[in-house]
C-alpha positions as CSV (number, residue, x, y, z in Angstrom):
1,M,53.6,-61.6,0.1
2,S,52.1,-65.0,0.7
3,W,48.9,-66.1,-1.1
4,E,47.0,-65.9,2.2
5,N,48.0,-62.3,2.7
6,K,47.1,-61.5,-0.9
7,R,43.7,-63.0,-0.4
8,I,43.1,-60.9,2.7
9,W,44.2,-57.8,0.9
10,L,42.0,-58.5,-2.0
11,K,39.0,-59.1,0.3
12,F,39.7,-55.8,2.0
13,L,39.9,-54.0,-1.4
14,S,36.7,-55.8,-2.5
15,L,34.8,-54.6,0.6
16,F,36.2,-51.1,0.3
17,S,34.9,-51.1,-3.4
18,V,31.5,-52.4,-2.4
19,I,30.9,-49.8,0.3
20,R,32.4,-47.1,-1.9
21,G,34.9,-46.0,0.7
22,Y,36.0,-43.0,-1.3
23,N,32.4,-41.7,-1.5
24,I,31.9,-42.1,2.2
25,L,35.1,-40.1,2.9
26,I,33.8,-37.3,0.7
27,I,30.5,-37.3,2.6
28,I,32.3,-37.1,5.9
29,I,34.4,-34.1,4.7
30,A,31.2,-32.5,3.3
31,Q,29.3,-32.9,6.6
32,Y,32.1,-31.2,8.5
33,L,32.7,-28.4,6.0
34,A,29.0,-27.7,5.7
35,S,28.8,-27.6,9.5
36,I,31.8,-25.2,9.8
37,F,31.0,-22.8,7.0
38,I,27.2,-23.0,6.5
39,M,25.2,-24.6,9.3
40,A,27.2,-23.3,12.3
41,Y,29.3,-20.5,10.8
42,H,28.5,-18.3,13.8
43,L,30.1,-20.7,16.2
44,P,33.9,-20.9,17.0
45,L,35.8,-23.5,14.9
46,S,36.8,-25.6,17.9
47,Q,33.2,-25.8,19.2
48,V,32.2,-27.4,15.9
49,V,35.2,-29.6,15.1
50,F,35.3,-31.0,18.7
51,D,31.5,-31.3,19.1
52,I,31.1,-35.0,20.2
53,N,27.5,-35.1,19.0
54,L,28.4,-33.9,15.5
55,F,31.2,-36.6,15.4
56,L,28.7,-39.3,16.4
57,I,26.2,-38.1,13.7
58,V,29.0,-38.3,11.1
59,V,30.1,-41.8,12.2
60,S,26.5,-43.1,12.3
61,T,25.9,-41.6,8.8
62,A,29.0,-43.2,7.4
63,L,28.1,-46.6,8.8
64,A,24.5,-46.3,7.5
65,I,25.6,-45.3,4.1
66,A,28.2,-48.1,3.9
67,S,25.5,-50.6,4.8
68,G,23.3,-49.0,2.1
69,Y,26.0,-49.6,-0.5
70,L,26.3,-53.2,0.7
71,I,22.6,-54.0,0.4
72,N,22.4,-52.2,-2.9
73,N,25.3,-54.3,-4.2
74,F,23.6,-57.4,-2.9
75,Y,20.4,-56.8,-4.9
76,D,22.2,-55.4,-8.0
77,S,24.8,-58.2,-8.4
78,E,23.2,-59.6,-11.6
79,K,22.8,-56.1,-13.2
80,D,26.3,-55.0,-12.2
81,L,27.7,-58.2,-13.9
82,I,26.3,-56.8,-17.1
83,N,27.0,-53.1,-16.7
84,R,30.3,-53.3,-14.7
85,P,31.9,-56.7,-15.2
86,S,35.4,-55.6,-14.1
87,K,34.3,-53.9,-10.9
88,T,31.9,-56.8,-10.1
89,L,34.8,-59.2,-10.4
90,L,36.6,-57.3,-7.6
91,D,33.4,-57.0,-5.5
92,N,32.8,-60.7,-5.7
93,F,36.0,-61.5,-3.7
94,V,33.7,-61.1,-0.7
95,S,30.8,-63.6,-0.6
96,Q,27.2,-62.5,-0.5
97,K,26.9,-64.1,2.9
98,T,29.7,-62.0,4.2
99,K,28.2,-58.9,2.7
100,L,24.9,-59.5,4.5
101,S,26.7,-60.2,7.8
102,V,28.7,-56.9,7.5
103,Y,25.5,-55.1,6.5
104,F,23.7,-56.1,9.7
105,I,26.8,-55.3,11.8
106,L,27.1,-51.8,10.3
107,N,23.4,-51.1,10.8
108,F,23.6,-52.2,14.4
109,L,26.6,-50.0,15.1
110,S,25.0,-47.0,13.4
111,V,21.9,-47.2,15.6
112,I,23.9,-47.9,18.8
113,I,26.1,-44.9,18.2
114,A,23.0,-42.8,17.5
115,S,21.6,-43.8,20.8
116,Y,24.4,-41.8,22.5
117,I,23.1,-38.7,20.8
118,S,19.3,-38.9,21.5
119,F,16.3,-41.0,21.0
120,K,15.3,-38.8,18.0
121,A,18.7,-39.6,16.4
122,V,17.9,-43.4,16.9
123,L,14.6,-42.9,15.1
124,F,16.2,-40.9,12.3
125,F,19.0,-43.4,11.6
126,S,16.6,-46.4,12.0
127,S,14.3,-44.8,9.4
128,Y,17.2,-43.9,7.2
129,I,18.5,-47.5,7.2
130,F,15.1,-48.8,6.4
131,L,14.7,-46.3,3.6
132,L,18.1,-47.4,2.1
133,W,17.0,-51.0,2.2
134,L,13.6,-50.3,0.7
135,Y,15.2,-48.3,-2.0
136,S,17.6,-51.1,-2.9
137,H,15.0,-53.8,-2.7
138,K,12.0,-52.2,-4.3
139,I,11.8,-48.5,-5.0
140,K,14.7,-48.2,-7.4
141,R,12.9,-50.4,-9.9
142,Y,10.1,-47.8,-10.3
143,P,10.6,-44.8,-12.6
144,F,10.5,-41.3,-11.1
145,L,9.9,-42.6,-7.6
146,G,13.3,-44.4,-7.7
147,T,15.1,-41.3,-8.9
148,L,13.5,-39.0,-6.4
149,T,14.2,-41.4,-3.5
150,A,17.9,-41.7,-4.6
151,G,18.1,-37.9,-4.4
152,L,16.4,-37.9,-1.0
153,V,18.7,-40.5,0.6
154,A,21.7,-38.5,-0.7
155,I,20.5,-35.3,0.8
156,L,19.3,-36.7,4.2
157,P,22.8,-36.8,5.8
158,F,22.9,-33.1,5.5
159,F,19.4,-32.7,6.7
160,I,20.1,-34.1,10.1
161,I,23.0,-31.6,10.6
162,F,20.6,-28.9,9.4
163,V,18.2,-29.9,12.1
164,Y,20.9,-30.4,14.7
165,Y,22.1,-26.8,14.4
166,R,18.6,-25.5,13.9
167,N,19.8,-23.1,11.2
168,F,16.9,-22.4,8.9
169,E,18.3,-19.6,6.8
170,E,17.1,-19.3,3.2
171,V,20.6,-19.7,1.8
172,I,20.9,-23.2,3.2
173,I,17.6,-24.2,1.5
174,V,18.9,-22.8,-1.9
175,H,22.2,-24.8,-1.4
176,A,20.1,-27.9,-0.7
177,V,18.0,-27.4,-3.8
178,F,21.1,-26.9,-6.0
179,L,22.6,-30.2,-4.6
180,F,19.3,-32.1,-4.9
181,F,19.0,-31.2,-8.6
182,I,22.6,-32.2,-9.3
183,I,22.0,-35.5,-7.7
184,L,18.8,-36.1,-9.7
185,I,20.7,-35.4,-12.9
186,R,23.4,-37.8,-11.9
187,E,20.8,-40.5,-11.1
188,L,19.2,-40.1,-14.5
189,V,22.6,-40.3,-16.3
190,K,23.4,-43.4,-14.3
191,D,20.1,-44.9,-15.7
192,L,21.3,-44.1,-19.2
193,E,24.7,-45.6,-18.4
194,N,23.1,-48.8,-17.0
195,L,20.4,-49.1,-19.7
196,K,21.6,-52.5,-21.0
197,G,21.5,-54.2,-17.5
198,D,18.2,-52.5,-16.5
199,F,16.6,-53.5,-19.8
200,T,17.8,-57.1,-19.6
201,L,16.6,-57.6,-16.0
202,D,13.4,-55.6,-16.5
203,Y,14.1,-52.7,-14.2
204,S,11.4,-50.1,-15.0
205,T,13.8,-47.1,-15.0
206,I,12.8,-43.9,-16.9
207,P,15.0,-44.7,-20.0
208,V,13.6,-48.3,-20.1
209,K,10.0,-47.3,-19.8
210,Y,9.8,-43.9,-21.5
211,S,12.8,-43.9,-23.9
212,V,16.3,-42.4,-24.0
213,E,15.1,-39.3,-25.7
214,F,12.5,-38.6,-23.0
215,T,15.2,-39.0,-20.3
216,K,17.4,-36.5,-22.1
217,K,14.6,-34.0,-22.2
218,L,13.9,-34.5,-18.5
219,I,17.7,-34.1,-17.7
220,S,17.7,-30.9,-19.8
221,V,14.8,-29.5,-17.7
222,L,16.7,-30.4,-14.5
223,V,19.9,-28.8,-15.8
224,I,18.1,-25.5,-16.5
225,S,16.4,-25.9,-13.0
226,T,19.9,-26.4,-11.5
227,I,21.3,-23.2,-13.1
228,V,18.5,-21.1,-11.4
229,P,19.6,-21.7,-7.8
230,A,23.2,-21.3,-8.8
231,L,22.5,-17.9,-10.2
232,I,20.3,-17.0,-7.1
233,L,23.3,-17.9,-4.9
234,I,25.6,-15.7,-7.0
235,L,23.2,-12.7,-7.3
236,F,21.2,-12.6,-4.0
237,F,23.4,-14.2,-1.3
238,D,26.9,-13.6,0.0
239,S,28.7,-16.9,-0.9
240,G,32.2,-15.3,-0.9
241,Y,34.6,-16.8,-3.4
242,M,32.3,-19.7,-3.8
243,D,30.5,-17.6,-6.4
244,Y,33.3,-18.6,-8.8
245,Y,32.4,-22.3,-8.2
246,F,28.7,-21.6,-9.1
247,L,29.8,-19.7,-12.2
248,L,32.0,-22.6,-13.2
249,C,29.0,-24.9,-12.6
250,V,26.8,-22.9,-15.0
251,V,29.5,-23.2,-17.7
252,L,30.0,-26.9,-17.0
253,L,26.3,-27.6,-17.0
254,I,25.9,-25.9,-20.4
255,I,28.8,-28.0,-21.8
256,F,27.2,-31.1,-20.1
257,L,23.9,-30.3,-21.9
258,W,25.5,-30.0,-25.3
259,Q,27.4,-33.3,-24.8
260,L,24.3,-35.1,-23.5
261,W,22.5,-34.7,-26.8
262,R,25.5,-36.0,-28.6
263,S,25.9,-39.1,-26.4
264,E,24.6,-42.5,-27.6
265,Q,26.7,-45.1,-26.0
266,R,27.7,-46.1,-22.4
267,P,31.2,-44.6,-22.5
268,H,29.7,-41.2,-23.4
269,Y,27.3,-41.4,-20.4
270,L,30.2,-42.5,-18.2
271,I,32.0,-39.2,-19.1
272,L,29.0,-37.2,-18.2
273,H,28.6,-39.1,-15.0
274,N,32.3,-38.4,-14.1
275,L,31.7,-34.7,-14.9
276,L,28.9,-34.6,-12.4
277,K,31.0,-36.3,-9.8
278,F,33.7,-33.7,-10.4
279,V,31.1,-30.9,-9.9
280,I,29.9,-32.5,-6.6
281,V,33.4,-33.2,-5.2
282,L,34.6,-29.7,-6.2
283,G,31.6,-28.3,-4.6
284,V,32.4,-30.0,-1.3
285,F,35.9,-28.4,-1.1
286,S,34.6,-25.1,-2.5
287,I,32.5,-24.7,0.7
288,M,35.7,-23.4,2.3
289,L,35.7,-20.4,-0.2
290,I,32.5,-19.0,1.4
291,D,34.7,-17.3,4.0
292,I,38.3,-17.6,2.9
293,E,39.5,-14.8,5.2
294,T,38.1,-16.5,8.3
295,L,39.5,-19.8,7.1
296,I,43.0,-18.3,6.8
297,K,42.7,-16.7,10.3
298,R,41.5,-19.9,11.8
299,F,44.2,-22.1,10.4
300,F,47.2,-19.8,9.8
């Protein structure tokens, strides 16, 4: 392979790393699985999978989130150099100017694609893109507000599908609350993980402003709060074999809590962060367990 080809390949890997391509793929899968098994479970599989409007919503979401990661990387370049020097080295194969250019292109495409759905979709994605920019530029520097906004922008891609299918069942709300709490916990663990860079660059995150111990207490409250909707879903709703996922989550969250209070350094918090990632990704694929019999009939 020539040096020119290597350079192109490295730039591609760098851009993929910046936009967190693996995260976007998981979100796409989650949107479709949530549509099939939760939001529109009453509709035939083909009607959901081949719904052109759903496809456009998913594509617009993916492009908006990719642009959000780009602008976040742009504003956090100094902090990431302190917290993630190896990843930052790969990310910097693409210049800041190129990142900004791709950012505007992705936003433009997201809104244009949304225009084929409806004017309301254009308003939603325009607002979502603005919120992602505002979060990266300003909001994330403020304690509590930054954490809550991070949880909000993570849950909004599912909110638009929730509205699209007009399914307002209580079970969906409980699922959303469970996911929202998990995301809030992950954001606080990320703050502990990135404490050095946040403190150096004067980011007023919760650990920086209120101490690590206070953050651990807050996470502990959120962990207990997360266990509550998990138990509600097990005891009061028919979640099929996904009940086993929620039982596993309860066990993992208890282990997480025990480990949290033993953690003191960045590698410890990185382990906790990866555990939460595992819980989220496993949850995405566990959606299929809600109605495993129908799944088998549909596909086999």
